[in-house]
C-alpha angles and dihedrals in degrees: 000000000000122000089238092056091046091053093049090053095052097040093081120154112215123190117200116186135169141117126288118292098027094109097259098144099040092046094043095049093046095045090050092048093048094049100037097247132139118254133216128190104201092181088063089059093054089046088051097054089046093052090049092052094048089048094049098048097254110158099239088192091066114074093194090055091047090050093052094050098042098096096048106081121071109225119193122183126199113215103201104122091208091056115010116186139192129192133182115206088343095307118119106247100176092109103037094049092065098060121121090245091059092044092054094048104039097086092056095048092044092051092067112100098222090053093050093048094053095044093044090056090047088053097049092048090053091049091048091052094052097092093173093056132268146221111223119189132193143093104289104025097115095038104039118001101043108011091160094054113145091234130017122196124186113198120203136173137168117278089245094054092046092047091049089052093048095048089050089056095050114055113229096009122149113245095211093046089048091052093051092046089053094050090047092052091047089056092049094048096042094045100047116113096227117067098331122201105273145145113256113236091243096042125121109233116215120187108211098183096105098026129094117233091253091055092051091050092049091049094052091044089055091053093047092049089050090056092048092053090049094048 
């Protein structure tokens, strides 16, 4: 087999979408690591720009002010699935972007068209530079960011299962409040006019409610390997 054909088979672009708490990040990182692919958490980029705006006094309740500030921060994402990184203006943002304040504001910031346009272009450039292939996870990857991805996966799970997973990640969190917050974010992300959370027509849907993380990972790996063989 020629090197060119081998490279073509390995350079698969995988889009993994779905709402919060379905296992997107854990699955995407594990699949990328197992198959030697790069990895990109697009949600972290939206969190990063939200954190920057909150830190710099931008009124995140004002779409016009958000749009004006959108191009100011420099966001850089590392794509090693074993140690993904994200910096804003050279500062490590991996911790600050996971605060409850950022979580509660990210949907409003990411709904602004100017923000989505800038971040989408950033995501496309990162995917294009990943010559060895990449797993990109988010909410609009298969529909908007990478509509020509080789494989599209849409993860789902019941609100109860998702809330339980999220509560397990955050010590001392309230299960009912977490469930309500997830449903509220789903509505905001699915209802926004620009690139809403949606399943692509050609995406494979995987319901993770009754599956262990390892089972989900194995399922997605099987799909990716199938695409590689068919390439």
